[in-house]
N, C-alpha and C positions, 0 to 999 in steps of 0.2 A: 673151482671144479665142482660138478654137481653132487657127487656122492659125498665129498667132504662137507659140503654145505648141509647135506641131509643129516649129518651127525649133530648139527646144531639144533636147538629146539625149533619146532615147526613155526612158532610165531615169529622167531627171529629169522628163520629161513624165508618165510613169506615176505619179510621186509627186505632182507639182503638180496635174495635171488631176483626179485622184481624191482629192487632199488626204489622202494616206496617212500612217499612223503607222508608221515603220520599226521593226520589232522587231530592232534592230541587234545585240542581244546574240547573235543566232543566226548572224551572217554579217559579212563585210567587204564593203563596197560597192565596185564597180569604178569605174574612172576615168570621169569625165563630160566629154564633149567640149564644146568651145566652140560656141555657137550660130553658125550660118552665116547671119548677117543683117547688112545694112549699117546697120540702125537701131540707133544706139548705145543707145537706151532698152531694146532687147531683148537686147543682148549679155550673155552669161553668162560670167563669167571662168572659165577652166578650173580645176576643182577635182579634184585627184587624191586619192582616198580609198582607202587601202590597208589600214587597220587597223580594229579593232573600236571603239577609242575615238573615232575620227573619225566613224564611223557612228552611235555613240550621240549625239554632239553634233548631227549632222544630224537624227537622229530627234527630238530634243528641239525643235529649231527648227521642223520641219515640223508636228509635233503642235501646237505652240503656236499656229501660224497657221491651222490647218485648222478648218473648221466641221462638216463631215459626220463621222459616226462610222464611220471606215474604218480598218482595220488592214492591214498588209502584211508580206510576207517577200520580201526581195530576195536573189537568188543572189550568192554571194561573187564569182563571175565568170560569164561568159556560160555558161548551161546548167549551173551548179553549185549546186544547191540544198543547204541544210545538212543535209538528211535523205535517206533512201533513196528516198522517193517523195513525191508531192504531198500525200497525206492525212497522212502522218507530219509533214510540215512545218507543215501548217495547224493541227495540234493545239497548236502553240506559241502560237497567238493565244488570248487569254483569252476564254472563252465558246464556243470551238470544241471539240467532243469527237469523237474518232475511233472508228468501228466497224471491226472487224478481220475479214478474210476468212481465207484460208489463210496464216497466218504473217506478215501485214503489214496495216497500216492501208489501207483501201480506200474508205471513204465517211465522211462526217462529219455531225454535227448541229451547227447553229449556234443557240446559246441554247436547246438542248433540242428543236429542230425539224429534221426531215429534209427538209422541203419547201423546197429551196433552188434557186437558178438558177446554172448554170455557164456562164461565158463564156470564149471564147478571143479575145484581143485585142479585147475589147469586144463581140463578137457571140455570140449564143446558140448553144449546141452541145448535142446530144442523144445519148444512148445509143440502141442499136438498138431497145430497148423503149420509147422515147419518154420522156416526163416521168416521173422516178422509176425509170427502168430500172435493173436490177441486173446485167445481163449474163446469158449463157447458163449459169447455175450450177444445180446440183441439190442443193446443200448448205445452202440457206437463208442464204447469205452473199452479200456483194457483191464476191467476189474477182475478178470480171471486169468490175466497174463502171467508170464514166467516169473517176474520179480515178486508177484503176489503169491505165487504158488509155493516157493521154498520158505518154510518157517524161519523166522529170524532167530529163533532159539537154537537152531543148529549151526549158526554162522559164527565163526571166530574172527574173520577178517574179510574185508571187501577191498579190492584194488581196482583202480580205473587207469588203464593205459591210454594216453591221449596221442602219443606218437609211437607207432608200431616199429619194432625192429624186424630183421629178416627172419628170425626164428619164431615170431608171433604168428598165431593162427590168423589167416586172412579172413576178410569178410566184413570189415568195419571201416566206413569212412568217417565215423564219429569217434568211436573208441571201443575198448575191450573191457568188460566187467568180469572180474574173477571172484567167485564166491568161495571162500576158503573155510574149511572146517578144521577143528583141532585133530591132533593125531596122538595115538597112545604112547609113543616113545618121547613125547614132549616132557613127561615126568616119570620118575621112577616109582614103582609100586602102585598101590591102590589109590585112585582118585575118584571121588563120587560127589555129585551135587544134584540138587533138585530144586525146582521153583514151582510154586503154585500162585495163581493170581486170579483176580476178579476184575471185571471191567463193567462199568455202567455207562450206557449211552443215553444221554438226556432226552433226545428226540424220540428214540424208540421206546424209552421208558423200561428197558429191560437190562438185567444184570446177567452176564455170562462169565464163564471161567475157562481157564486153560492151565496146563501143567507141562513141565518138561523135566528131563533128567539126563544125566550123563554118568556112565560108569566106565572106568578105564583101569587096566592093570597090566603089569609087566611080569614076564616069567623068564626062566633060563638065563639068570644073571643079566636081566634087563636087555636081552637081545630079541625077545618076542613080546609084542604088545598087542592087546585086544581092547577095543573100545566100542561101546554101543551107546547111542543117544537117541532120544525120541521126544516127540511132543504131540499133544492133542489139545485143540482149542475150539470153542464154540463162539460164534459172534452173531449178534442181531443188529442189522443195519437198517435204518429207515431213511428214505429220501423223500422230502416234500418239495414240490416245485411246479413251475410252469415250463413245459417242454414241447417238443414237436418231433415229427418224422420228416416232413419235407420243408418246413420253414417258410421263408419269404419267397414271393414271386413278384414280377412286374405287373403293374396295373393292366388289366385286360389281356394279359399274355400277348401283347403286341397288336391287339385289335384297336381300331379307332373308336374312341368314346363318342364321337359325333355320330357313329353308326348305331342307330337304335336297335339293330339286330344283334349287337355284340352281347354274347351270353353273360358277360361279366360287367354289366352296367354299374357305374359308380357315380353317385350324385353327392353334391355338397350339402351343407345345412339348409340351403335355399331350394333344394330339389333340382338344381341345374347339373347337367352332365359335366364331370370334371375333365379338364384338359390334362392328359397324362404327362405333359411336359410344360408345367406352368412357367418355369424359368427360362425356357427356350435354349437350354444348354445341351439338348440331346439325351439327357438322362431321364428315364421314365420313373415315376413314383413306384414305390414298392410297398407291399402290405403282407402281413402274416396270414398265410392261407391254411395253416393246420395247427391251431392252438390246442394244447392239451394240459389240463391241470391234473397232475398225477401224484400218487403216493406209492412208493416202492417199499415193500417189506421183504428183506433178504435175510434168511437164516442160513448160515453156512458153517460147516465143520471143516477144520484143516488138520490133517494127520501127517506127520513126517517122521522119518527115521534115518539113521546113518550108522553104518557098521564099518569099522576099519581094522584090518589086521596088518601089522608090520613085523617083518622078520629080518634081522640083521645078523646072519650067522658069522660073518667076519667083518673086519673093519673096512673091507673093500667091496662089500656086496650087501644089497638091501632089496627085499621083495615086499610090495605093498598091494593089498587088495582093499578096494573102497567101493561101497555101494550106498547110494542115497536115494530115497524115495519120498514122494510127497503127493498128497491128494487133497483136492477141495471138492466137497459136495455142497450144493446150494439148492435151496428151495425158495423160489421168489414169486411173490404175488404183486402185480402192478395194476392199480385201478386208476382210471382217468375219465374225466369229462372232456368233451370236445365238440367242435362244430367245424366241419371242413368248409372253408370259405372260398375255395378256388373256383367254384362254379355257381356262386350265389351272388345276388345283387347286393351291393353295399350302398347304403343311403346315409345322409347326414355326416359325410366324411370330412375330416380335417387333415390337411397335409402340413408337415413341418417345413421349415426353410430348406431342409435337406431332402424334401420330397418323400418323406416317410409318412404313411398313413398311421396316425397315432390315436384316432378316435373315429367312431362311426357306429353303424348298425348293420349287421349282416343278416340276410333272410335265407336261412338254410335249416334243414332238420338237425336237431341236436342229437348227441350220441352219449351213451355210457359204454365203457369198455373195460375189459379185464384180460390180463395175461397171466396164466398159470405156467410157470416154468420150472423145470428141473434140470440142473446142470451139474456136470462132473468134469474134472480136469485132473489128470495125474501124470506123473513122470517118474521113471526109474532109470537111473544112470549108474553104471558101475564100470570099474577099470582095474586092470592088473598092471602094475608098474614094476620094472626091473632096472636097478642101477648097479653098475659094476665098474670099479676102478681097475682097468687092465694092468696099469703100471703107474709110475709117478707122473707120466705125461699124458696119458689117454684115459678118458672115461667114456663109457657108453651107457645110454639110457634108452629104454623102450617102454611103450605103453600100448595095450590093447583095450579099447573102450567100446561100450555099447550104450545107446540111449533109446528108450522106448517110451513114447508119450501117446496118450489117448484122451480125447474129450468127447463127451456126449451131451446132447441137449434135446429136450422135448418141450415144445411150446404149444400151448392151446390158447388161442386168442378168440374171444367172443365179443361181438358188438351188438348192442341193442340201439336201435335208431328210432327217432320219432316218425310217426306216419306222415306228418305234415311239417312244412317249414314254419318256423316261428321267428319273430324278430329278436335278435340278441345284440344288445349294445355292448361296446367295448371301449376301453381307455388304457392306453399304454404309458400314460404319464406317471403313475405311481411306480414304486420300486418293483412290485409284483403287478403285472397287468391285471386289469379288472374286467370280468365278463359277468353279465346278468342273465344266467340261464333260467329258463322257465321251470320252476320247481314243480308246478302242477303236472306238467307233462312227464317229468322225470320220475314222478311217484305213481303214475297211472299205467297199469298193465294194458289197458285198452288203447293207449296212445302210442305204444311202442311195439316194435317187431324185431325178431332176430334177423339181423341184416347180414352178418358175416360169421362164419365158423372156419377159422384157419388153424389147421393142425399140422405141425411140422416136427420132424425128427431128423437130426443130423449127427454125424459121427466123423471126426477127423482122427487120423492116426499117422504118426511119424516114427520111423525106425531108422536108426543110424548106427553104423559101425565104423571104427577108425583104428588105424595102426600107425604109430610113428616110431622112428629110429633116429637117435641123435648121438653125435660124437662131439666131445670137447677135448681138443688137442692143444696142450701147452707147448708152444714153439720156443719161447724164451721167457725170461722174467718180465719182458715188456710186451710180448705178443702171445695171443692164443687164438686158435681157429675153431669155430663151431660150425658144424655142417650136419645135414641130415635130410630125411624125407618123411612125408606123411601121406597116407592114403585114407580116403574116407568115402563112404557111400551113404546117400540120404534118399529115403523114399517116403513120400507123403501121399496119403489117399484121402480124398474128400468125398463123402457120400451124404446125400440128403434126400428126403422124401416128404412131400407136402400135399395137403388137401385144402382146397379153397372152395367152400360151399356158401351159397346165398339163398337160404330156404324161404325167407320172408314170412316166417311164422309169427302170428300175433303172440305177444308175451303172455297174455292172459291164458294161453293154452299150455304154457311150459311148466306150470306147477312147481315141482321140487327143484327144477333147474334154475329157478329165480329166487333171489334174496334181496334184502335191503342192506346195502353197504353203507356204513356210517363211520365217520372220523371227525368228531366235534372239534378236535384241536388242530385240524389240518391247516397248515400255513400260519399258525399262531394268530389267527384273527385278521390276517392280511387278505386282500381281495374280499371285502365284506359281503359283496353281492353273490358270492359263490355258494351254492348249496353244499352242505357238509354230509348229506345222505341222499341216496338215490337207488333205484332198482338196478340190479346187475346180475350177471350170470353167477350161479352159486358154486361153492366148492365141490359139489357133486361132479362137476365136469373136470375136476383137477386131475383125475386119473387118466384122462384122455378124452377130450371133448368129442371128437369125431366118433370114436367107438361107442361111447356112452349114448350119444344121441341117435346112432344108427338104429338101435333096437327100438327106440321110441318112435321113430318115423316109419319103420317097416310095419309096426303094429298100430299105426295111427288110424282111427276110425274114419277120418276124412281123407279120401283118395287124393283130393286136391293138394293136401299138405305133403303127402308122399311124393306126388309129382313135383311140387315146388322144391322139395329137398333134393330131388335128383337132378335139378337144373342148376343154374349158376354159371360159374366160369368154366366148369368141366362137365361134359356130358357123361352120363352113367349114373350110378347109384351110390351115394354115401362114400364110405372110406375107400371104395375101389377106385375112385377118381383121384389120381395122384400124379405127381410129376417127379419121378426119381432121377437123380443126377449122380454120376460117379466120375471123378477125375483123379488121375494118378500122375504125380510128378516125380521122376527119378533122376538123381544127379550123382555122378562119380567124379571125385577130385583126386588129383595127384600133384604134390608140391615137393620141390627140392629147394634147399637154401644153403647159403654159405655166409658166415659172418666173421670178420676179423676184428678182435678186440685189441686195443692198444693202451699202454700206460707209459707216459714219457714226460719230458719237460721241455718247454720252449723258453730258453733263457732260465730265469728263476721261477717261471710259472709252471706248476704241474698241470698236465693235460691228460685226459683220458677219454675214451669213447669207443665207437665201433663203426664199421662200414660193411654193408652186406647187400645181398640181392636174393629174392625169392622168385622162383619160376613156378607158375601155376597153370594147370590145364583142367578143363571141365568137360564132361560129356553129359548132355541132358536129353531125356526122353519124356515127352509130355503127351498123355493120352486122354482124350476127351470125346465129345460128341457134337456132330453137326445136326442142328435142328432147323429144318425148313418147314414153315407152316403148311400143313396138308400132306407132308411126306413122312416116311418112317425115319426115325433117327439113325444116323450112320456114324461109326467111329472115325475119329481123325487122330493121326499120330504125327508129332513133329520131333525131329532129332536135331540137336545143335551141338557143335564142338567149338571151343574157344581156348586160347592160350594168352597168358599175360605175364609180364615181367615187372617185378616190384622192387626197385632199389631203395635203400635207406642209408642214412648216415647221421651220427650225432657226436658232438664233442663237448667236453666240460673243461672249464679252466678256472683254477683258484687264483684270482687276481691278488688277493691278500687274505689275511686271517678272517676278514669280515665280509669279503665280497666274492661271490661265485657267479660265473656267467656260463650258460650252456646254450647251444644252438643245434638244431637238427632239421633234417629234411627227409621226406619219404613220399613215395607214391603208394597210396592206399586204394583199396578196391572193395566194393560191396556188390553182391549179387542181388537182383530183384527179389522182393518178397515172394515166397513160394506161391501164395494165393494169386499173385499177378501172372504166374507162369502157367496157370490152368489153360486148357486147350478147347474150352467150349466155344461154339459159334451158333448163335440163334438168329434166324432170319424170319421176319414177319411178312405178312402178305403184301405190304406196301413196298417191300424191298429194303426197308431199313432193318438194322440189326446191331447186335452187340457181340463182342468176342473177347476171349482171353488173349494173352500176349506171350506165348512161349518163346518167341524170337527176341524178346528184350535182351539187350546186351548188358553185361555188368557195367556199372558206372564207376569211374575212377576219379581220384582227386590227387593233385600234387600239393603237398603240405609243407609248410615252413613253421618252425617253432623257435623262438628266442626268449630267454628269460634271464633275469638278474635277481639275486637275493642278497640282502644285507642283514647281517647277524649282529645282535647287540645284547650285552648282558649274558646271563646264563641261559635264558630261554627265549629271548625276544627274536623275532624274525619278521622281515617284510619281503615279500616276493612279488615281482611284477613280471608278467609274461605277455608276449604278443604271439599270435598265430594267424596264419592265412591259409586258406584252402581254395585252390582253383579246381572247381568241379567241371569235369569234361562233358557231362550230360546228365540232365534230370529226366525222370519219367513223367510224361505229360499225356493227357487224353487228346485224341485226334479222331475226326470223322472224315473218312475218304471213301471213294468208290473202290470196290474190290470185286474180282471175278470169283463167283461162287459155283462150284460143281453142282450139277443137277438142279439148278435154280433158273427160273424164267421170270424176269421182272415184269409184273403186270402192266407197267406204264409204257415201256419201250420195247419189250420182247427180248432184251439182252439178258445175259447171265451175270449182270453186275448188280451189286447192292451197296447201299450207303451204310458203312460199318463204323461203329464207334469202338475204339480200343486204345489201350495204352501203348505209347511208342517212346523211343529214346529221342528226346527233344534237345534243344540247345542247352549249353552249360551255363555256369554262373560262378559266383564266388562267395565265400564266407570268411570273414576275418574279425578279430576281436582282441580284447585285452582281458587278462585275468589277474586279480589282485588278492593276495593273502596276507593277513596280519595276525600275529598271535603273540601274546605276552601274559605272563603272570606278574602280579604286582606284589612280590614278596618283600619289596623294600618298604611297604607301607606299615604303619604301626598295627598291632593286633587289635581287633580281629580282622582288619581289612587286608592283612597280608595273605589271606586265603582267596582273594579275588583274582580273576583272570578273564581274558576275552580271546575269542577266535572269530575273525570276520573275513568273509570273502565277498568279492564283487566281480562281476563280469559284464563287459559290454560287447555285444556281438551284432554285426550287421551283415546283410546278405543282398545279392542280386541274383534273380532267377528269371527263367523264361515264362513264369506263370502270369496270366492276366485274367481279370474278371471280364464280364460281358461288355463293360464300358471301356475296355482297353487299359485300365489302370494296372500297373505293375504290382505283383504280389510278392511278399517275402517268402523265405523258406518255411514250410509248415513245421510247427513245433519250436520255433526260435523266438525267444523273448530278447529284445535288445538289451534290457537291463535286468540283472538278477542279483539280489542281495541276501546274504545269510549272516546272521549275527548271533553268536553264542556267548553268553556271560555266565560264569560259574563262580561259586564260592565253595571251598573245601577246607575244613578245619577239623582235625581230629576225626571223630566217628561220623560227623555230619557233612552233608554235601547238598548243594542246590544248583540246578542248571536251568537256564531260561534260553530257549532257542526260537529265533524269529526268522521267517523267510518271506521275501517279497519278490514277485516277478512281474515284469511288464506284460501287457497284452500280447498275444501272438496268434498267428494264423494257425488254426487247428486242422482245417481241411477245406476242400471245395464242396459247395452244395450242389444240388441237382441242376440248378440253373447256371452253374459255373461261378456263382458269386462266392466271395470269401466268407468262411465261417470263422470268427475270431473268438478266442477265450479272452475275457476281460482281465484286468489286473487282479492278482490274487495275493493275499497275505495270510500268514499262519503263525500262530504263537503257541508254543508248548512249554510245559514246566515239568521237571522231574526233581524229586527230593529223596534223599536216602539217609538211613541211619544204620550204622554197623554196631550191633550189640557186642560182637566180638569178632574174632577172625573167621568164625564159621557161620554166623547168622546175621542177616541183614533184612531190613524192611525198606521197601521202595514205594513211592507214590508218583503217579503220572497223570497229567491233565493235558489233553490235546484239543486243538481247535478252540482255544480260549476266546478268540475274537468272533466266534460263530460266523465265519465268513461265508457269504453266498457265492456259489460258483456260477458265473454268468457268461453266456455266449451271445454274440450279436452278428448280424449279417451286414458286412461291408461298412455300414455307418454305425458309430457307437450307440446312437439312440435307438437303433432298430433291434430291440431285445428279441433274441431268438429263443433263449431259454434261461431260466434262473432257478437254481435249486440250492437246498441247504440240508445239512445233516446234524447240526447241533454239536456241542462239546461232548467229550467223553472223558471219564475218570477211571483210573485203575489203581489197584494196590496189589503188591506182590511180596511174598516172603520167600527168602532163599536160604538154603542150608547146604553146607558142604563139609566133607570130612577133612 
């Protein structure tokens, strides 16, 4: 019964109510307070768990009794996760794979799927970009996403639901992540703790700090509890590497190299035109068209707070108010050298056996570039919960919740480009590709001009409100019925405004707007022919490049420069030439569910589980703009209604004292990412165009889970699970002819255009195995009796409708076939050491502009933590991350085709904790 379980401490409640499997090899569980209930049948004897071995034993017991397929990670103490952030901790769960942003894990795939639901204390929470939002980033990463937004210091427990029940919030074909914070009635009286820490990042060469605190107290005979926790931290991250915007393309973009008029002539080392298909297998050679050597310096501040008030006036009633807020502010400078190679002649070219251009000379103007960016992302989520035991058989629970998220970004991008083409040789055989840029040109203001000034401002905002009402009806000692309803409303607004100017001003006229950028230790001596200093736009333009330069040009003594500034991609003058876009996506959801829980025996075998169904309806309104070249923009509105039925069932059987088997099946559903539901449609003069896809349908999966666990000794456990997902439809890109209102095709006079947009394509499948092993070796002689391990392995494979331009089948994006996590720990008395290793296979990250697959290469990570408890109140901790100094590498289709390779260097931290 819900309210009775609420009388147990929150940490135990988080475990029992969601039937979690504690991955205790990662942490030591905090003390669990005694239930504050006069009912002796509900009283829980106080269990003080301070070590890893006790946690392993508790994990074994809870896993044995649970039915749902749910894993969890519990902080060693309040607000003390075992890893540096939420995503890094979640990768310790078998079947969970982490994606990395700037130097840290920031988002996850669950069983190869990125379509997951994130909850905070059981309620849904969204990024500013709505469902699937990635935060205000310009680097195609999730470095400002939701899992990086919530400070780990506020987190008490993380749960991952892999097989949803009828009462779980819908929206995930992968899984549901619940971020749980501590509650004030967990403990009687005053509880307070604080942590201060410092972190040094080796590559950035900077030391930053952070601090967190928690204060909790109970009043009125422990029936009223108030708790406030907060955190603030600074971080300085640096990324060095070779990167790109558009990556690889095919030789000559399909033109015949025998045709001397081909704009992209490619010759070999003998000066002969290269055959684009030397092997005669129909596969054209590919080359990197947009190489960029960049350094990113990102200074970010993260602030978070959590306030909870609990009131339990009687044993049958409880009222809880909970608010959590978090904000990231980031100031980022990104400098890079480049030479766009897509429209330049290549000579002295060498092709590999895989038809990848790995060496040659490109004849194009070289460039220096800088991006000054300011980003912010914040979320505030709060809820009011009411739980009431009406009588011994019926409990009612309700919740009213609100989520408000907002992100802002301001990007100023300035490019200086050489006046003339220069030969630049390149070689992709080293680990970091090598380019020999002409230093003389890069240092000469007379040889460079201001080629691009791009100024962009964007704002995303998501508001959500939800109400749920749940009933728990005990029918008999063997049966109970849960039923209820949930209503939610979600509104996301995307707005952006940009200016793209091409003034062509000589750099020697730009004075204070130009500086020499220098980084002698860039890439640690790799790519030796690369200049480590060059002319670039100065930080004077940081406050807003377009606005700052407008005054300069309006008062320029040379009218020709003022005229050049007013031209470019947009007619007009300066900052008045912009392209504003606003899109709104609104969704209303109504869900009803019923779930029957059972507890019985089949012969001498105890069995338990549940069977249920969830009915879901959605109303969508998407508002955007139709843009036809030469015409005034016009609003377009699309309205969609859909209904779905989601059945589920799970059963658990205890075959013996040592063996437990469980099996379950469910139909799960995920709605398209909010960004994909935007309603823009842009038609160019040729009749080609791009559009959003508000008519995308939810995609469903039928899921099966089977697992077996074997228990041995006091804490040992081996768990083997198999799952299969039959995906009904994937979202794919398609280009087809469509009828466009108020449009006349210049080629045939019709009102049809060739439009590229996302559609619901064919389905596929995902299946895999998940293995968990945990054991402490207390049987060994001292001091080795403090040793223990926790290891997970998953193998996942997929079939999808995705294909590259050559017709090769592509796997599910975000899915690594093999994933390994290994944690070894030693804990003896006041000392403890933990070594955590993670390795994941290569995986398809996304599709590139040409439709080719962009793959993340294999990645491994090693971290170390050590602790010393001075006494029950004071402890000192040391942490080292990325000890292998792993480089993050992407390639295009063929492993040798390096698309980008970057690194961040190791980081070291020390923290001191004090508690009352």
